[in-house]
Backbone and ligand atoms as CSV (ligand in chain L), in Angstrom:
chain,resi,resn,atom,element,x,y,z
A,1,MET,N,N,-9.053,22.495,2.353
A,1,MET,CA,C,-7.787,21.901,1.978
A,1,MET,C,C,-6.679,22.348,2.867
A,2,THR,N,N,-5.922,21.431,3.357
A,2,THR,CA,C,-4.785,21.779,4.269
A,2,THR,C,C,-3.486,21.295,3.647
A,3,VAL,N,N,-2.494,22.054,3.838
A,3,VAL,CA,C,-1.062,21.631,3.570
A,3,VAL,C,C,-0.602,20.874,4.756
A,4,ARG,N,N,-0.327,19.563,4.529
A,4,ARG,CA,C,0.192,18.730,5.671
A,4,ARG,C,C,1.621,18.625,5.644
A,5,SER,N,N,2.330,18.438,6.731
A,5,SER,CA,C,3.733,18.293,6.728
A,5,SER,C,C,4.116,16.883,6.202
A,6,ILE,N,N,5.298,16.802,5.534
A,6,ILE,CA,C,5.673,15.488,4.797
A,6,ILE,C,C,6.790,14.946,5.630
A,7,LEU,N,N,6.641,13.610,5.860
A,7,LEU,CA,C,7.744,12.870,6.570
A,7,LEU,C,C,8.860,12.836,5.837
A,8,ALA,N,N,10.064,12.823,6.547
A,8,ALA,CA,C,11.419,12.769,5.791
A,8,ALA,C,C,12.127,11.437,6.223
A,9,PHE,N,N,12.806,10.866,5.162
A,9,PHE,CA,C,13.645,9.734,5.381
A,9,PHE,C,C,14.800,10.220,6.374
A,10,PRO,N,N,15.129,9.350,7.321
A,10,PRO,CA,C,14.851,7.911,7.588
A,10,PRO,C,C,13.616,7.801,8.642
A,11,ASP,N,N,12.613,8.545,8.593
A,11,ASP,CA,C,11.560,8.427,9.535
A,11,ASP,C,C,10.893,7.081,9.422
A,12,PRO,N,N,10.755,6.306,10.649
A,12,PRO,CA,C,10.310,4.978,10.469
A,12,PRO,C,C,8.783,4.885,10.060
A,13,ARG,N,N,8.132,5.969,10.234
A,13,ARG,CA,C,6.650,5.982,9.788
A,13,ARG,C,C,6.510,5.807,8.148
A,14,LEU,N,N,7.584,6.063,7.467
A,14,LEU,CA,C,7.649,5.969,6.075
A,14,LEU,C,C,7.666,4.423,5.664
A,15,ARG,N,N,7.944,3.594,6.680
A,15,ARG,CA,C,8.099,2.111,6.429
A,15,ARG,C,C,6.838,1.372,6.721
A,16,ARG,N,N,5.832,2.098,7.122
A,16,ARG,CA,C,4.535,1.384,7.465
A,16,ARG,C,C,3.804,0.995,6.169
A,17,ARG,N,N,3.244,-0.174,6.198
A,17,ARG,CA,C,2.317,-0.619,5.002
A,17,ARG,C,C,1.066,-0.109,5.172
A,18,ALA,N,N,0.484,0.678,4.188
A,18,ALA,CA,C,-0.712,1.192,4.220
A,18,ALA,C,C,-1.893,0.188,4.075
A,19,ALA,N,N,-2.959,0.439,4.629
A,19,ALA,CA,C,-4.240,-0.487,4.663
A,19,ALA,C,C,-5.119,-0.054,3.380
A,20,PRO,N,N,-5.746,-1.066,2.759
A,20,PRO,CA,C,-6.692,-0.693,1.677
A,20,PRO,C,C,-7.776,0.105,2.262
A,21,VAL,N,N,-8.371,0.935,1.464
A,21,VAL,CA,C,-9.549,1.770,1.770
A,21,VAL,C,C,-10.738,0.893,1.576
A,22,ALA,N,N,-11.504,0.823,2.618
A,22,ALA,CA,C,-12.785,-0.014,2.454
A,22,ALA,C,C,-13.927,0.733,1.788
A,23,ARG,N,N,-13.976,2.179,2.008
A,23,ARG,CA,C,-15.081,2.853,1.388
A,23,ARG,C,C,-14.529,4.239,1.037
A,24,VAL,N,N,-14.788,4.704,-0.080
A,24,VAL,CA,C,-14.383,6.082,-0.521
A,24,VAL,C,C,-15.446,7.080,-0.017
A,25,ASP,N,N,-15.226,7.610,1.103
A,25,ASP,CA,C,-16.205,8.572,1.680
A,25,ASP,C,C,-15.676,9.996,1.717
A,26,ASN,N,N,-16.367,10.941,2.409
A,26,ASN,CA,C,-15.848,12.230,2.400
A,26,ASN,C,C,-14.540,12.418,3.065
A,27,LYS,N,N,-14.344,11.629,4.080
A,27,LYS,CA,C,-12.920,11.592,4.684
A,27,LYS,C,C,-11.823,11.331,3.707
A,28,ILE,N,N,-12.119,10.328,2.861
A,28,ILE,CA,C,-11.094,9.996,1.874
A,28,ILE,C,C,-10.960,11.126,0.849
A,29,ARG,N,N,-12.064,11.832,0.584
A,29,ARG,CA,C,-11.933,12.832,-0.570
A,29,ARG,C,C,-11.266,14.083,0.087
A,30,GLN,N,N,-11.437,14.213,1.423
A,30,GLN,CA,C,-10.666,15.321,2.242
A,30,GLN,C,C,-9.213,14.974,2.158
A,31,LEU,N,N,-8.852,13.756,2.375
A,31,LEU,CA,C,-7.481,13.246,2.291
A,31,LEU,C,C,-6.912,13.591,0.920
A,32,ILE,N,N,-7.640,13.222,-0.120
A,32,ILE,CA,C,-7.211,13.466,-1.508
A,32,ILE,C,C,-6.927,14.931,-1.734
A,33,ASP,N,N,-7.774,15.728,-1.218
A,33,ASP,CA,C,-7.661,17.168,-1.375
A,33,ASP,C,C,-6.319,17.754,-0.626
A,34,ASP,N,N,-6.151,17.237,0.603
A,34,ASP,CA,C,-4.879,17.581,1.335
A,34,ASP,C,C,-3.712,17.059,0.663
A,35,LEU,N,N,-3.731,15.933,0.029
A,35,LEU,CA,C,-2.542,15.376,-0.524
A,35,LEU,C,C,-2.231,16.306,-1.752
A,36,LEU,N,N,-3.224,16.635,-2.579
A,36,LEU,CA,C,-2.970,17.546,-3.771
A,36,LEU,C,C,-2.383,18.812,-3.364
A,37,GLU,N,N,-2.983,19.428,-2.276
A,37,GLU,CA,C,-2.569,20.678,-1.806
A,37,GLU,C,C,-1.126,20.623,-1.279
A,38,SER,N,N,-0.858,19.631,-0.714
A,38,SER,CA,C,0.490,19.423,-0.013
A,38,SER,C,C,1.458,19.238,-1.143
A,39,MET,N,N,1.124,18.362,-2.060
A,39,MET,CA,C,2.033,18.171,-3.246
A,39,MET,C,C,2.280,19.395,-3.982
A,40,TYR,N,N,1.253,20.216,-4.341
A,40,TYR,CA,C,1.514,21.419,-4.996
A,40,TYR,C,C,2.389,22.350,-4.213
A,41,ALA,N,N,2.118,22.454,-2.897
A,41,ALA,CA,C,2.823,23.426,-2.093
A,41,ALA,C,C,4.300,23.042,-2.025
A,42,SER,N,N,4.721,21.817,-2.281
A,42,SER,CA,C,6.086,21.398,-2.185
A,42,SER,C,C,6.727,21.297,-3.571
A,43,GLY,N,N,5.822,21.601,-4.633
A,43,GLY,CA,C,6.310,21.417,-6.131
A,43,GLY,C,C,6.619,20.021,-6.481
A,44,GLY,N,N,5.900,19.017,-5.901
A,44,GLY,CA,C,6.093,17.641,-6.237
A,44,GLY,C,C,5.178,17.246,-7.504
A,45,ILE,N,N,5.403,16.087,-8.043
A,45,ILE,CA,C,4.565,15.626,-9.096
A,45,ILE,C,C,3.721,14.400,-8.595
A,46,GLY,N,N,3.993,13.854,-7.327
A,46,GLY,CA,C,3.286,12.786,-6.825
A,46,GLY,C,C,3.294,12.869,-5.309
A,47,LEU,N,N,2.296,12.276,-4.612
A,47,LEU,CA,C,2.479,12.144,-3.133
A,47,LEU,C,C,1.564,11.083,-2.764
A,48,ALA,N,N,2.122,10.272,-1.818
A,48,ALA,CA,C,1.304,9.135,-1.219
A,48,ALA,C,C,0.842,9.435,0.280
A,49,ALA,N,N,-0.269,8.951,0.687
A,49,ALA,CA,C,-0.844,9.247,1.970
A,49,ALA,C,C,0.157,8.888,3.091
A,50,THR,N,N,1.010,7.905,2.872
A,50,THR,CA,C,2.008,7.445,3.702
A,50,THR,C,C,2.982,8.645,4.141
A,51,GLN,N,N,3.194,9.438,3.131
A,51,GLN,CA,C,4.141,10.600,3.277
A,51,GLN,C,C,3.590,11.644,4.262
A,52,ILE,N,N,2.267,11.704,4.423
A,52,ILE,CA,C,1.746,12.684,5.514
A,52,ILE,C,C,1.183,11.918,6.666
A,53,ASP,N,N,1.776,10.749,6.900
A,53,ASP,CA,C,1.460,9.906,8.047
A,53,ASP,C,C,0.120,9.479,8.192
A,54,VAL,N,N,-0.528,9.180,6.980
A,54,VAL,CA,C,-1.963,8.575,6.879
A,54,VAL,C,C,-1.618,7.240,6.234
A,55,HIS,N,N,-2.023,6.099,6.935
A,55,HIS,CA,C,-1.565,4.900,6.435
A,55,HIS,C,C,-2.733,4.145,5.707
A,56,GLN,N,N,-3.210,4.795,4.658
A,56,GLN,CA,C,-4.296,4.213,3.823
A,56,GLN,C,C,-3.862,4.403,2.441
A,57,ARG,N,N,-4.345,3.351,1.486
A,57,ARG,CA,C,-3.796,3.327,0.167
A,57,ARG,C,C,-4.477,4.371,-0.710
A,58,VAL,N,N,-3.973,5.616,-0.641
A,58,VAL,CA,C,-4.344,6.710,-1.526
A,58,VAL,C,C,-3.120,7.440,-2.013
A,59,VAL,N,N,-3.069,7.712,-3.393
A,59,VAL,CA,C,-1.976,8.475,-3.900
A,59,VAL,C,C,-2.515,9.485,-4.900
A,60,VAL,N,N,-1.786,10.641,-5.162
A,60,VAL,CA,C,-2.164,11.538,-6.045
A,60,VAL,C,C,-0.895,11.818,-7.024
A,61,ALA,N,N,-1.184,12.305,-8.197
A,61,ALA,CA,C,-0.086,12.596,-9.110
A,61,ALA,C,C,-0.484,13.624,-10.125
A,62,ASP,N,N,0.456,14.528,-10.439
A,62,ASP,CA,C,0.147,15.489,-11.449
A,62,ASP,C,C,1.396,15.831,-12.178
A,63,VAL,N,N,1.677,15.186,-13.308
A,63,VAL,CA,C,2.910,15.377,-14.014
A,63,VAL,C,C,2.948,16.495,-14.910
A,64,SER,N,N,1.738,17.226,-14.969
A,64,SER,CA,C,1.655,18.458,-15.757
A,64,SER,C,C,1.914,18.151,-17.215
A,65,GLU,N,N,1.455,17.132,-17.845
A,65,GLU,CA,C,1.660,16.888,-19.262
A,65,GLU,C,C,0.258,17.352,-19.962
A,66,PRO,N,N,0.375,17.841,-21.053
A,66,PRO,CA,C,-0.919,18.299,-21.792
A,66,PRO,C,C,-1.773,17.145,-21.783
A,67,GLY,N,N,-3.126,17.413,-21.464
A,67,GLY,CA,C,-4.170,16.482,-21.581
A,67,GLY,C,C,-4.291,15.609,-20.386
A,68,LEU,N,N,-3.339,15.660,-19.541
A,68,LEU,CA,C,-3.497,14.886,-18.184
A,68,LEU,C,C,-3.898,15.720,-17.109
A,69,GLU,N,N,-5.064,15.287,-16.519
A,69,GLU,CA,C,-5.534,15.999,-15.360
A,69,GLU,C,C,-4.784,15.460,-14.062
A,70,PRO,N,N,-4.933,16.141,-12.937
A,70,PRO,CA,C,-4.459,15.577,-11.708
A,70,PRO,C,C,-5.084,14.346,-11.421
A,71,LEU,N,N,-4.370,13.341,-10.951
A,71,LEU,CA,C,-4.864,11.975,-10.662
A,71,LEU,C,C,-4.996,11.614,-9.286
A,72,ALA,N,N,-6.166,11.110,-8.728
A,72,ALA,CA,C,-6.295,10.675,-7.381
A,72,ALA,C,C,-6.571,9.180,-7.392
A,73,LEU,N,N,-5.823,8.313,-6.955
A,73,LEU,CA,C,-5.951,6.862,-6.986
A,73,LEU,C,C,-6.147,6.248,-5.607
A,74,VAL,N,N,-7.213,5.512,-5.421
A,74,VAL,CA,C,-7.513,4.808,-4.235
A,74,VAL,C,C,-7.300,3.280,-4.466
A,75,ASN,N,N,-6.540,2.656,-3.557
A,75,ASN,CA,C,-6.268,1.210,-3.672
A,75,ASN,C,C,-5.660,1.011,-5.104
A,76,PRO,N,N,-4.561,1.699,-5.400
A,76,PRO,CA,C,-3.963,1.597,-6.727
A,76,PRO,C,C,-3.211,0.181,-6.816
A,77,LYS,N,N,-3.303,-0.421,-8.015
A,77,LYS,CA,C,-2.470,-1.592,-8.280
A,77,LYS,C,C,-1.933,-1.490,-9.747
A,78,TRP,N,N,-0.769,-2.000,-9.966
A,78,TRP,CA,C,-0.255,-1.798,-11.348
A,78,TRP,C,C,0.433,-3.118,-11.782
A,79,ASN,N,N,0.449,-3.352,-13.094
A,79,ASN,CA,C,1.238,-4.392,-13.705
A,79,ASN,C,C,2.035,-3.773,-14.862
A,80,PRO,N,N,3.051,-4.392,-15.144
A,80,PRO,CA,C,3.813,-4.013,-16.470
A,80,PRO,C,C,2.863,-4.197,-17.651
A,81,ALA,N,N,2.857,-3.191,-18.551
A,81,ALA,CA,C,2.090,-3.303,-19.791
A,81,ALA,C,C,2.851,-4.309,-20.711
A,82,PRO,N,N,2.069,-5.035,-21.594
A,82,PRO,CA,C,2.766,-6.046,-22.448
A,82,PRO,C,C,3.851,-5.343,-23.232
A,83,GLY,N,N,4.989,-5.916,-23.196
A,83,GLY,CA,C,6.147,-5.285,-23.957
A,83,GLY,C,C,6.925,-4.227,-23.233
A,84,ALA,N,N,6.396,-3.831,-22.064
A,84,ALA,CA,C,7.128,-2.793,-21.295
A,84,ALA,C,C,8.537,-3.275,-20.911
A,85,GLU,N,N,9.439,-2.225,-20.935
A,85,GLU,CA,C,10.843,-2.610,-20.597
A,85,GLU,C,C,11.243,-1.970,-19.341
A,86,VAL,N,N,12.154,-2.523,-18.705
A,86,VAL,CA,C,12.759,-1.947,-17.439
A,86,VAL,C,C,13.787,-0.898,-17.911
A,87,GLN,N,N,13.581,0.437,-17.418
A,87,GLN,CA,C,14.613,1.449,-17.773
A,87,GLN,C,C,14.993,2.133,-16.546
A,88,ARG,N,N,16.199,2.773,-16.619
A,88,ARG,CA,C,16.616,3.553,-15.490
A,88,ARG,C,C,16.435,5.013,-15.646
A,89,HIS,N,N,15.745,5.658,-14.792
A,89,HIS,CA,C,15.530,7.019,-14.840
A,89,HIS,C,C,15.886,7.731,-13.461
A,90,GLU,N,N,16.238,9.052,-13.476
A,90,GLU,CA,C,16.555,9.723,-12.312
A,90,GLU,C,C,15.289,10.095,-11.594
A,91,GLU,N,N,15.196,9.885,-10.343
A,91,GLU,CA,C,14.039,10.260,-9.511
A,91,GLU,C,C,14.449,10.972,-8.344
A,92,GLY,N,N,13.409,11.754,-7.880
A,92,GLY,CA,C,13.629,12.375,-6.493
A,92,GLY,C,C,12.338,12.017,-5.743
A,93,CYS,N,N,12.203,12.630,-4.540
A,93,CYS,CA,C,11.108,12.305,-3.663
A,93,CYS,C,C,11.017,13.334,-2.591
A,94,LEU,N,N,9.749,13.873,-2.375
A,94,LEU,CA,C,9.614,14.954,-1.428
A,94,LEU,C,C,9.952,14.442,0.119
A,95,SER,N,N,10.129,13.135,0.277
A,95,SER,CA,C,10.464,12.659,1.577
A,95,SER,C,C,11.947,12.316,1.659
A,96,VAL,N,N,12.695,12.652,0.525
A,96,VAL,CA,C,14.148,12.545,0.485
A,96,VAL,C,C,14.683,13.753,-0.131
A,97,PRO,N,N,14.650,14.873,0.530
A,97,PRO,CA,C,14.903,16.223,-0.090
A,97,PRO,C,C,16.247,16.195,-0.673
A,98,GLU,N,N,16.262,16.924,-1.841
A,98,GLU,CA,C,17.558,17.261,-2.521
A,98,GLU,C,C,18.318,16.099,-2.944
A,99,VAL,N,N,17.787,14.872,-2.948
A,99,VAL,CA,C,18.517,13.713,-3.472
A,99,VAL,C,C,17.876,13.247,-4.749
A,100,ARG,N,N,18.695,13.030,-5.831
A,100,ARG,CA,C,18.152,12.363,-7.046
A,100,ARG,C,C,19.116,11.180,-7.297
A,101,ALA,N,N,18.422,10.139,-7.905
A,101,ALA,CA,C,19.184,8.992,-8.252
A,101,ALA,C,C,18.543,8.213,-9.259
A,102,GLU,N,N,19.212,7.371,-10.063
A,102,GLU,CA,C,18.693,6.499,-11.082
A,102,GLU,C,C,17.989,5.235,-10.481
A,103,VAL,N,N,16.794,4.967,-10.877
A,103,VAL,CA,C,16.053,3.836,-10.365
A,103,VAL,C,C,15.509,3.019,-11.577
A,104,PRO,N,N,15.542,1.628,-11.478
A,104,PRO,CA,C,14.853,0.878,-12.591
A,104,PRO,C,C,13.345,0.877,-12.477
A,105,ARG,N,N,12.673,1.126,-13.542
A,105,ARG,CA,C,11.169,1.195,-13.425
A,105,ARG,C,C,10.709,0.683,-14.790
A,106,TYR,N,N,9.463,0.102,-14.883
A,106,TYR,CA,C,8.759,-0.258,-16.152
A,106,TYR,C,C,8.547,0.933,-16.888
A,107,SER,N,N,8.651,0.872,-18.153
A,107,SER,CA,C,8.388,2.046,-19.065
A,107,SER,C,C,6.878,2.221,-19.248
A,108,ARG,N,N,6.156,1.155,-19.136
A,108,ARG,CA,C,4.665,1.355,-19.258
A,108,ARG,C,C,3.984,0.466,-18.332
A,109,VAL,N,N,2.907,0.898,-17.654
A,109,VAL,CA,C,2.130,0.146,-16.728
A,109,VAL,C,C,0.663,0.268,-16.917
A,110,LEU,N,N,-0.003,-0.855,-16.491
A,110,LEU,CA,C,-1.495,-0.803,-16.520
A,110,LEU,C,C,-1.929,-0.696,-15.004
A,111,VAL,N,N,-2.804,0.375,-14.844
A,111,VAL,CA,C,-3.087,0.776,-13.431
A,111,VAL,C,C,-4.539,0.558,-13.275
A,112,GLU,N,N,-5.012,-0.077,-12.102
A,112,GLU,CA,C,-6.321,-0.115,-11.732
A,112,GLU,C,C,-6.429,0.448,-10.330
A,113,ALA,N,N,-7.620,1.181,-10.114
A,113,ALA,CA,C,-7.777,1.838,-8.839
A,113,ALA,C,C,-9.206,2.237,-8.722
A,114,LEU,N,N,-9.621,2.838,-7.609
A,114,LEU,CA,C,-10.925,3.525,-7.472
A,114,LEU,C,C,-10.629,5.012,-7.570
A,115,ASP,N,N,-11.618,5.804,-8.183
A,115,ASP,CA,C,-11.415,7.204,-8.281
A,115,ASP,C,C,-11.995,7.889,-6.937
A,116,ARG,N,N,-12.007,9.245,-7.008
A,116,ARG,CA,C,-12.490,9.928,-5.818
A,116,ARG,C,C,-13.951,9.734,-5.500
A,117,ASP,N,N,-14.701,9.146,-6.489
A,117,ASP,CA,C,-16.130,8.851,-6.228
A,117,ASP,C,C,-16.303,7.390,-5.912
A,118,GLY,N,N,-15.185,6.625,-5.795
A,118,GLY,CA,C,-15.163,5.234,-5.476
A,118,GLY,C,C,-15.512,4.354,-6.702
A,119,GLN,N,N,-15.444,4.928,-7.963
A,119,GLN,CA,C,-15.727,4.245,-9.056
A,119,GLN,C,C,-14.441,3.500,-9.615
A,120,PRO,N,N,-14.526,2.300,-10.174
A,120,PRO,CA,C,-13.361,1.709,-10.662
A,120,PRO,C,C,-12.842,2.427,-11.919
A,121,LEU,N,N,-11.486,2.435,-11.969
A,121,LEU,CA,C,-10.738,3.281,-12.868
A,121,LEU,C,C,-9.570,2.440,-13.441
A,122,ALA,N,N,-9.394,2.365,-14.768
A,122,ALA,CA,C,-8.234,1.611,-15.338
A,122,ALA,C,C,-7.540,2.644,-16.207
A,123,LEU,N,N,-6.214,2.626,-16.251
A,123,LEU,CA,C,-5.482,3.420,-17.198
A,123,LEU,C,C,-4.183,2.959,-17.530
A,124,GLU,N,N,-3.669,3.288,-18.655
A,124,GLU,CA,C,-2.367,2.868,-19.137
A,124,GLU,C,C,-1.476,4.068,-19.008
A,125,ALA,N,N,-0.330,3.930,-18.345
A,125,ALA,CA,C,0.615,5.123,-18.093
A,125,ALA,C,C,1.930,4.805,-18.760
A,126,ASP,N,N,2.550,5.767,-19.332
A,126,ASP,CA,C,3.936,5.688,-19.841
A,126,ASP,C,C,4.670,6.871,-19.323
A,127,SER,N,N,5.915,6.850,-19.826
A,127,SER,CA,C,6.836,7.923,-19.487
A,127,SER,C,C,6.904,8.352,-18.066
A,128,LEU,N,N,6.830,9.687,-17.800
A,128,LEU,CA,C,6.903,10.168,-16.437
A,128,LEU,C,C,5.758,9.770,-15.581
A,129,LEU,N,N,4.545,9.677,-15.980
A,129,LEU,CA,C,3.452,9.244,-15.138
A,129,LEU,C,C,3.633,7.723,-14.683
A,130,ALA,N,N,4.064,6.860,-15.697
A,130,ALA,CA,C,4.382,5.433,-15.314
A,130,ALA,C,C,5.397,5.403,-14.135
A,131,ILE,N,N,6.404,6.191,-14.175
A,131,ILE,CA,C,7.554,6.186,-13.182
A,131,ILE,C,C,6.877,6.669,-11.876
A,132,CYS,N,N,6.168,7.733,-12.001
A,132,CYS,CA,C,5.460,8.426,-10.803
A,132,CYS,C,C,4.683,7.421,-10.110
A,133,LEU,N,N,3.779,6.688,-10.808
A,133,LEU,CA,C,2.802,5.821,-10.128
A,133,LEU,C,C,3.520,4.638,-9.511
A,134,GLN,N,N,4.557,4.113,-10.077
A,134,GLN,CA,C,5.234,2.995,-9.531
A,134,GLN,C,C,5.992,3.455,-8.299
A,135,HIS,N,N,6.486,4.619,-8.280
A,135,HIS,CA,C,7.231,5.269,-7.131
A,135,HIS,C,C,6.168,5.502,-5.964
A,136,GLU,N,N,4.882,6.061,-6.314
A,136,GLU,CA,C,3.875,6.300,-5.267
A,136,GLU,C,C,3.413,5.009,-4.623
A,137,THR,N,N,3.079,4.041,-5.452
A,137,THR,CA,C,2.556,2.848,-4.921
A,137,THR,C,C,3.647,2.161,-4.042
A,138,ASP,N,N,4.870,2.318,-4.369
A,138,ASP,CA,C,5.912,1.814,-3.390
A,138,ASP,C,C,5.833,2.387,-2.044
A,139,HIS,N,N,5.517,3.683,-2.004
A,139,HIS,CA,C,5.356,4.334,-0.693
A,139,HIS,C,C,4.355,3.705,0.186
A,140,LEU,N,N,3.209,3.172,-0.492
A,140,LEU,CA,C,2.179,2.570,0.258
A,140,LEU,C,C,2.569,1.177,0.832
A,141,ASP,N,N,3.635,0.672,0.339
A,141,ASP,CA,C,4.192,-0.657,0.715
A,141,ASP,C,C,5.355,-0.261,1.709
A,142,GLY,N,N,5.659,1.020,2.130
A,142,GLY,CA,C,6.655,1.248,2.891
A,142,GLY,C,C,8.026,1.333,2.238
A,143,LYS,N,N,8.014,1.416,0.910
A,143,LYS,CA,C,9.317,1.432,0.120
A,143,LYS,C,C,9.628,2.771,-0.396
A,144,LEU,N,N,11.014,3.097,-0.387
A,144,LEU,CA,C,11.430,4.315,-0.914
A,144,LEU,C,C,12.376,4.116,-2.023
A,145,PHE,N,N,12.532,5.154,-2.853
A,145,PHE,CA,C,13.435,4.947,-4.095
A,145,PHE,C,C,14.802,4.682,-3.631
A,146,VAL,N,N,15.240,5.103,-2.489
A,146,VAL,CA,C,16.683,4.896,-2.065
A,146,VAL,C,C,16.895,3.396,-1.789
A,147,ASP,N,N,15.772,2.659,-1.688
A,147,ASP,CA,C,15.851,1.208,-1.338
A,147,ASP,C,C,16.439,0.407,-2.535
A,148,TYR,N,N,16.369,1.137,-3.854
A,148,TYR,CA,C,16.846,0.523,-4.988
A,148,TYR,C,C,18.386,0.805,-5.119
A,149,LEU,N,N,19.030,1.629,-4.242
A,149,LEU,CA,C,20.342,1.971,-4.288
A,149,LEU,C,C,21.121,1.090,-3.406
A,150,SER,N,N,22.496,0.968,-3.541
A,150,SER,CA,C,23.361,0.243,-2.734
A,150,SER,C,C,23.322,0.724,-1.272
A,151,PRO,N,N,23.452,-0.288,-0.412
A,151,PRO,CA,C,23.424,0.075,1.097
A,151,PRO,C,C,24.363,1.270,1.336
A,152,VAL,N,N,25.601,1.272,0.746
A,152,VAL,CA,C,26.519,2.366,0.993
A,152,VAL,C,C,26.027,3.766,0.651
A,153,LYS,N,N,25.374,3.784,-0.538
A,153,LYS,CA,C,24.844,4.993,-1.029
A,153,LYS,C,C,23.610,5.528,-0.145
A,154,ARG,N,N,22.791,4.486,0.211
A,154,ARG,CA,C,21.610,4.855,1.055
A,154,ARG,C,C,22.196,5.398,2.478
A,155,GLU,N,N,23.226,4.828,3.011
A,155,GLU,CA,C,23.686,5.324,4.206
A,155,GLU,C,C,24.281,6.761,4.114
A,156,MET,N,N,24.879,7.006,2.925
A,156,MET,CA,C,25.471,8.324,2.755
A,156,MET,C,C,24.344,9.343,2.721
A,157,ILE,N,N,23.185,8.980,2.029
A,157,ILE,CA,C,22.055,9.881,1.899
A,157,ILE,C,C,21.433,10.073,3.377
A,158,ARG,N,N,21.381,9.020,4.142
A,158,ARG,CA,C,20.805,9.143,5.506
A,158,ARG,C,C,21.672,10.109,6.279
A,159,ASP,N,N,22.972,9.958,6.241
A,159,ASP,CA,C,23.896,10.925,6.916
A,159,ASP,C,C,23.671,12.420,6.498
A,160,ARG,N,N,23.652,12.582,5.160
A,160,ARG,CA,C,23.490,13.863,4.673
A,160,ARG,C,C,22.207,14.530,5.177
A,161,LEU,N,N,21.150,13.729,5.174
A,161,LEU,CA,C,19.763,14.389,5.548
A,161,LEU,C,C,19.824,14.533,7.099
A,162,ARG,N,N,20.451,13.785,7.836
A,162,ARG,CA,C,20.565,13.940,9.299
A,162,ARG,C,C,21.262,15.305,9.533
A,163,LYS,N,N,22.389,15.479,8.893
A,163,LYS,CA,C,23.209,16.713,9.090
A,163,LYS,C,C,22.340,17.969,8.710
A,164,GLN,N,N,21.638,17.829,7.583
A,164,GLN,CA,C,20.788,19.033,7.056
A,164,GLN,C,C,19.764,19.393,8.225
A,165,ARG,N,N,19.266,18.263,8.861
A,165,ARG,CA,C,18.181,18.643,9.892
A,165,ARG,C,C,18.744,19.341,11.023
A,166,TYR,N,N,20.021,18.953,11.454
A,166,TYR,CA,C,20.802,19.652,12.607
A,166,TYR,C,C,20.970,21.081,12.245
A,167,VAL,N,N,21.395,21.326,11.065
A,167,VAL,CA,C,21.661,22.768,10.707
A,167,VAL,C,C,20.348,23.479,10.589
A,168,ALA,N,N,19.297,22.934,10.068
A,168,ALA,CA,C,18.090,23.669,9.865
A,168,ALA,C,C,17.360,24.069,11.121
L,1,NI,NI,NI,8.262,9.883,-3.063
């Protein structure tokens, strides 16, 4: 397992749309392990392959709730669960360091994907995991949580991160 460096907003590589995985092989399992390792090293609860500059549809999540194992999802797709509501929650992102903002998300989602063995997997997620999985699949489509904010706010965040990088 290798800790990979995480791209930071406004890096244009974060805007690439990831390609579906044709076959879950050892290379994909290696990618999953690297994603988990990189996510834990940064103290995140989710990470998408896009964020380590690998443009394949793979995400991992570990919201550390009792009874929930770390999740690895290949080619994830989600739909709002029946009766799900749109709610605003504060989010952050390892690719947008030290910024938190409220984003509208569905409260419950039905998720379909392949697991690390290439087997189909279906799950219903709520609370933090639901938010996390919507956030991570956005990454695979080149979308960031700051895209839900006003252009003025997004520009402020971009400036702040640029300055931080000059100082660092
Ligand atoms: Ni993120």
